[in-house]
C-alpha positions in Angstrom: 4.6 -11.8 8.2 4.9 -15.5 7.4 6.3 -15.7 3.9 4.3 -18.9 3.1 1.1 -16.8 3.3 2.3 -14.3 0.7 0.7 -14.8 -2.7 2.3 -12.1 -4.8 5.9 -11.2 -5.6 7.2 -8.5 -3.3 9.6 -5.7 -4.1 11.8 -3.8 -1.7 10.7 -0.2 -1.9 11.0 3.0 0.1 8.1 5.3 -0.9 6.6 8.0 1.2 3.2 7.0 2.6 0.6 8.8 4.7 -1.8 6.6 6.7 -5.2 8.0 7.7 -5.4 7.0 11.4 -8.5 9.0 12.1 -11.0 10.2 9.4 -12.3 13.7 9.4 -15.9 13.8 10.8 -18.6 15.1 8.5 -19.6 18.6 9.6 -16.5 19.0 11.8 -13.7 21.5 11.2 -11.2 18.9 12.6 -9.0 17.5 9.8 -8.2 13.9 9.4 -5.2 12.6 11.4 -2.4 11.2 9.2 0.7 9.2 10.2 3.8 9.6 8.2 5.2 6.2 7.0 7.5 4.6 4.5 7.1 1.4 2.6 9.6 -1.4 3.2 8.3 -3.8 0.6 5.3 -3.7 -1.7 3.2 -6.1 -3.8 0.1 -5.7 -6.0 -2.1 -6.7 -3.0 -0.2 -5.4 0.0 2.6 -3.5 1.6 4.8 -3.5 4.7 5.3 -0.1 6.2 7.3 1.5 9.0 5.7 4.1 11.2 6.4 5.9 14.5 3.1 4.8 15.9 1.4 1.4 16.3 -1.5 0.6 14.0 -4.1 -1.8 15.4 -4.7 -5.1 13.5 -8.0 -5.5 11.8 -8.4 -1.8 11.2 -9.4 -0.6 7.8 -7.4 2.5 6.8 -6.8 4.8 3.8 -3.3 4.9 2.6 -1.9 7.7 0.4 1.3 6.8 -1.6 3.6 9.3 -3.1 4.1 8.0 -6.6 6.1 11.0 -7.9 3.0 12.5 -9.7 0.9 15.5 -8.8 -1.5 13.5 -6.6 -0.8 10.5 -4.4 -2.4 7.2 -5.0 -5.3 6.6 -2.6 -5.6 3.0 -1.4 -7.7 1.2 1.2 -6.4 -1.7 3.2 -6.6 -3.7 6.4 -3.9 -3.9 9.0 -3.1 -7.6 9.2 -0.2 -7.4 11.7 1.9 -4.8 13.5 5.0 -5.2 15.7 7.5 -2.9 17.3 11.1 -3.0 16.1 13.3 -0.5 17.8 11.8 3.0 17.6 9.5 2.0 14.7 6.4 -0.2 14.2 6.4 -2.5 11.2 3.0 -3.1 9.8 1.5 -5.4 7.1 -1.4 -4.0 5.2 -3.6 -6.0 2.8 -5.0 -3.7 0.1 -8.6 -4.0 -1.0 -9.8 -3.6 -4.6 -12.2 -0.7 -4.9 -13.6 1.5 -7.6 -13.1 4.5 -5.4 -9.3 3.9 -5.0 -6.3 3.7 -7.2 -5.9 0.0 -6.8 -5.5 -0.6 -10.5 -2.8 2.1 -10.9 -1.1 0.6 -7.9 -1.1 -3.0 -9.3 0.2 -1.6 -12.7 3.0 0.2 -10.8 4.0 -3.1 -9.3 3.8 -4.9 -12.6 6.2 -2.4 -14.2 8.6 -2.7 -11.3 8.6 -6.5 -11.8 9.1 -6.1 -15.5 5.8 -7.7 -16.3 3.7 -6.8 -19.3 0.7 -4.4 -18.7 -2.5 -6.1 -17.6 -4.6 -7.0 -20.6 -1.6 -6.8 -23.0 -1.4 -9.5 -25.5 1.7 -11.7 -25.1 4.3 -11.5 -27.8 4.3 -14.4 -30.2 7.6 -15.9 -31.2 8.5 -15.6 -34.8 10.1 -18.5 -36.1 
């Protein structure tokens, strides 16, 4: 991805991710199809992942991120680009804000990793 297009700070990260490549159909006994992936770098609004299969640009996908808690964070994003590198495919995903997803928890995770104060926290005033 062209670094000039990035708007948010990125952090190198290797978290376990599952990408829903095919949703379960209502009324069907067939489960959703998931691809195992790992993050390479992350930001509040996106991530770069590595998978064993190609993901098509412009697709909207659900992404489940293992955050070390009981349940993974569920996010929704659009595949912006994908390219093969060796045996893996590197893919850039732009995350969408949504009430039905854990976007706020994801953004807070990134803020903590960057050492930034919590969203909505009042800045500390200097005493002097």
